[in-house]
C-alpha positions in Angstrom: 1.7 22.7 55.4 -0.8 23.0 52.6 1.3 24.1 49.5 0.2 25.7 46.2 -0.8 23.7 42.9 2.9 23.9 41.8 2.5 22.8 38.2 -0.4 24.9 37.7 1.9 28.1 38.6 3.7 27.2 35.4 1.0 26.4 33.2 -1.4 29.2 31.4 -3.0 31.2 33.8 -6.4 29.5 35.4 -9.7 31.3 34.7 -10.9 30.9 38.3 -7.4 32.2 39.7 -6.4 35.8 40.0 -3.1 36.6 38.2 -0.2 36.1 41.0 1.2 39.4 41.9 5.0 40.0 42.8 5.5 40.9 46.4 6.0 44.4 47.4 9.7 43.6 48.1 10.3 42.2 44.8 7.9 44.8 43.0 9.7 46.5 39.9 9.3 50.3 40.2 7.3 51.2 37.0 7.4 47.8 35.6 4.3 45.9 34.7 3.7 42.9 37.3 2.2 40.6 34.5 4.2 37.9 33.1 4.9 38.6 29.7 3.2 36.4 27.0 6.1 34.4 25.7 6.3 33.0 29.3 3.0 31.5 29.2 4.0 29.5 25.9 6.9 28.6 27.8 5.1 27.6 30.9 2.9 25.5 28.7 5.5 23.7 27.4 6.9 23.1 30.9 3.7 22.1 32.3 3.1 18.0 32.3 -0.3 18.0 30.8 -1.4 20.3 33.4 -1.1 17.5 36.1 -0.4 18.5 39.7 1.0 16.6 42.7 -2.9 16.2 43.8 -4.2 13.0 42.4 -0.9 11.5 41.2 0.3 8.4 42.7 2.2 9.2 45.8 5.0 6.5 46.8 7.2 6.2 50.0 10.8 6.4 49.3 13.5 5.8 51.6 15.6 9.5 52.2 18.9 7.4 51.6 17.9 6.7 47.8 17.5 10.5 47.4 19.7 13.0 46.1 19.3 17.0 46.1 18.7 19.1 43.2 21.6 20.1 40.7 21.1 23.6 41.5 20.8 25.3 45.1 17.9 27.7 45.8 18.6 28.1 49.6 21.0 29.7 51.6 21.6 27.9 55.0 18.5 26.8 57.2 16.1 28.8 59.1 16.6 26.5 62.3 13.3 27.6 63.9 11.2 27.0 61.0 13.0 23.7 60.4 12.1 22.7 63.8 8.6 23.4 63.4 8.1 21.5 60.3 10.0 18.5 62.1 7.3 18.7 64.8 4.3 19.1 62.3 5.4 15.7 60.5 6.0 14.2 63.6 2.6 15.0 64.8 0.5 14.4 62.0 2.6 13.0 59.1 3.7 14.5 55.7 0.6 16.1 54.4 2.1 17.4 51.1 4.2 15.0 48.8 7.7 15.9 47.6 8.6 16.0 44.0 11.5 13.7 42.6 12.5 12.5 39.3 14.5 9.2 38.4 18.1 10.3 38.9 19.6 11.3 35.4 22.7 9.6 36.0 22.5 7.3 38.9 20.4 4.3 38.3 18.0 3.1 41.0 18.2 6.5 42.7 16.2 9.8 42.7 16.8 13.6 42.4 14.5 16.0 44.4 13.0 18.4 42.3 11.5 20.5 45.2 11.0 19.3 49.0 14.3 19.1 50.3 13.4 20.2 53.9 10.5 17.7 54.0 13.0 14.9 52.8 15.4 16.1 55.4 12.9 16.0 58.3 11.7 12.5 57.2 15.5 11.2 57.3 15.8 12.8 60.8 12.6 11.2 61.8 13.9 8.0 60.6 10.8 7.3 58.5 10.2 7.3 54.5 9.3 10.4 52.9 6.2 10.5 50.7 6.9 11.5 46.9 5.6 11.7 43.5 7.9 10.6 40.9 8.0 12.3 37.4 10.5 11.8 34.5 10.9 15.3 33.6 13.5 17.4 31.7 16.4 19.6 33.8 14.5 22.6 32.4 11.2 21.4 33.9 13.0 20.5 36.8 14.1 24.2 37.3 11.0 25.6 36.5 8.9 23.3 38.9 11.6 23.9 41.8 11.4 27.8 41.1 7.7 27.8 41.1 7.5 26.0 44.0 9.9 28.4 45.6 8.0 31.3 44.5 5.1 30.1 46.9 7.4 30.3 49.7 7.4 33.3 52.2 10.7 33.4 53.4 13.1 33.2 50.7 15.0 36.6 50.5 15.8 38.7 47.5 19.6 37.6 47.6 18.6 34.0 47.6 16.6 34.3 44.7 19.1 36.3 42.6 22.0 33.7 43.4 19.3 31.0 42.2 18.9 33.1 39.0 22.7 33.6 38.6 23.0 29.8 39.1 20.5 28.8 36.4 22.4 31.4 34.0 25.7 29.9 34.7 24.3 26.5 33.8 23.2 28.0 30.3 19.6 28.4 31.0 18.1 31.3 29.0 16.3 34.2 30.6 12.8 33.3 29.6 13.2 30.0 31.2 14.7 31.7 34.6 12.0 34.2 34.4 9.5 31.3 34.6 11.3 29.7 37.5 11.0 32.8 39.6 7.7 34.1 38.2 9.6 37.5 37.7 9.4 39.8 34.5 12.4 40.8 32.4 13.2 44.1 34.4 13.4 42.4 38.0 15.6 39.7 36.7 17.9 42.1 35.2 18.1 43.6 38.7 18.6 40.3 40.3 21.6 39.6 38.0 23.0 43.1 38.2 23.4 41.9 42.1 24.7 38.4 41.6 26.8 39.6 38.8 28.8 42.4 41.0 29.0 40.7 44.4 31.1 37.9 44.6 29.6 34.6 45.7 32.3 34.1 48.6 30.7 37.4 50.1 27.3 36.6 49.8 28.1 33.1 51.2 29.5 35.0 54.3 26.7 37.4 54.5 24.2 34.7 54.5 20.2 35.1 53.4 19.8 38.3 55.1 16.0 37.8 55.2 15.0 41.4 55.8 17.5 43.0 53.3 15.2 43.9 50.2 16.0 44.6 46.5 17.0 48.1 46.9 19.7 47.9 49.5 21.4 45.0 47.9 21.3 47.0 44.6 23.2 49.9 46.4 25.5 47.4 48.0 26.5 46.0 44.7 27.2 49.2 43.1 29.5 50.2 46.0 31.4 46.9 46.0 32.3 47.4 42.3 35.0 49.7 43.4 38.1 47.7 43.9 39.1 49.3 47.2 35.9 48.6 48.7 35.7 45.1 47.6 39.3 44.4 49.4 37.8 46.0 52.4 34.8 43.8 52.6 36.9 40.6 51.7 38.8 41.8 54.9 36.0 42.4 57.1 34.1 39.3 56.2 36.9 37.6 58.0 36.7 40.0 61.3 35.5 38.3 64.5 32.9 41.2 64.9 31.3 40.1 61.5 31.4 36.4 62.4 29.7 36.8 65.7 26.6 38.5 64.1 23.2 37.1 62.7 23.1 37.6 58.8 20.9 40.7 58.5 23.3 42.2 61.2 26.5 41.2 59.0 24.8 43.0 56.2 24.2 46.2 58.2 27.8 46.1 59.6 29.4 46.0 56.1 27.2 48.9 55.1 28.5 50.8 57.9 32.1 50.1 57.6 31.8 50.9 53.8 30.4 54.4 54.7 33.0 55.1 57.0 35.8 54.4 54.5 34.0 56.5 51.6 34.1 59.4 54.0 36.8 62.0 53.3 39.6 62.1 55.6 39.6 65.1 58.0 42.7 67.3 58.0 44.3 67.9 61.0 44.2 71.1 62.4 47.0 72.7 64.3 46.2 75.3 66.6 47.7 77.6 69.4 47.7 81.0 71.3 50.1 83.9 71.5 49.9 86.7 74.3 51.6 89.7 74.6 53.8 90.4 77.6 51.5 93.1 78.7 48.4 91.1 77.8 47.3 93.9 75.6 46.9 91.5 72.6 46.3 87.9 72.2 46.5 85.9 69.0 45.1 82.5 68.1 46.6 80.4 65.6 44.9 77.7 63.3 46.6 75.7 60.6 45.3 73.0 58.3 47.2 71.8 55.1 48.1 74.8 53.0 46.1 77.1 55.0 46.9 79.0 58.2 45.2 82.1 60.1 45.8 84.2 62.7 42.9 85.8 64.7 44.2 88.9 66.8 41.8 89.7 69.9 42.5 92.8 71.8 40.9 96.4 71.9 43.6 97.6 69.6 43.6 94.5 67.4 42.8 96.3 64.1 45.7 98.9 64.4 48.0 96.0 65.4 46.6 93.7 62.2 47.3 96.8 60.0 50.9 97.0 61.5 51.4 93.4 60.5 49.8 93.8 57.1 52.2 96.7 56.5 55.4 94.8 57.3 54.3 91.3 55.6 57.0 91.8 53.1 59.6 92.5 55.5 58.6 89.6 57.8 58.4 87.5 54.8 62.1 88.2 53.7 63.3 87.4 57.4 61.2 84.3 57.2 63.4 83.5 54.0 66.6 84.3 55.5 65.9 82.0 58.8 65.1 79.1 56.4 68.2 79.7 54.3 70.0 79.9 57.7 68.7 76.8 59.0 69.2 74.9 55.9 72.7 75.9 55.7 
């Protein structure tokens, strides 16, 4: 259960630690994987005198006195992973404290910066949660929360994208969001290109889709920009077939249905056959839209075909006369 030194992640890079690289799933094509220099300045400002949780005073707090972060970073709960966490805390205790701050608007209460699942596990186990209390600003709060999330292995691309969008909606500037997510400017642009175009209600219905990466989400976002596609998806997410699926399968289901809807409708074809009374010639008819073809099958098909061609004007006049008669 050991976790990274979270505050070290938002300070200037250590000399004894290699620069953190983006996971392949989030790597920007052709873009530098290094954090831009301006982020280092922001991170230094956000670091609390380069203090990590290690060595800090750890206190025990009743989970009933805790409130969650003011910005959500996770969609749903991984039941298997949470069960494993509860079992580990039950067996050997809480190895790593959570980080909280005095609640900015509720006296006597605390707001979780990170460690929501550990706090929940403590509550479910009916025990106090081990925590470090730090009086930090909202900006430092989101950076610390985001940096702790960056150390996780199980936050999906869409969870990170929606976290970025929520911070943007709360009027945090992009350098702060980049620091919180440990991403560069091009990657943040890709994340926001998805969260801006896919309605949050739709994302909520799909869920975290853990195995769906950046490129597939970007493609989905581009498709759903079309009003008819967005309307289709809004209908599909209420479908019983969709609701019965797991999150990854829900995403796949929508992609399949969108592609079906995007395929051009096949024109219906009318076919038929005719055969002469003496069976000397046979004709096959195919009609689709404004096209109609006749194929002659016989030893003297060419001769019969020329006869028809030579008499097309007469046949057409007879057709027009018959049409006028029918309409009269």
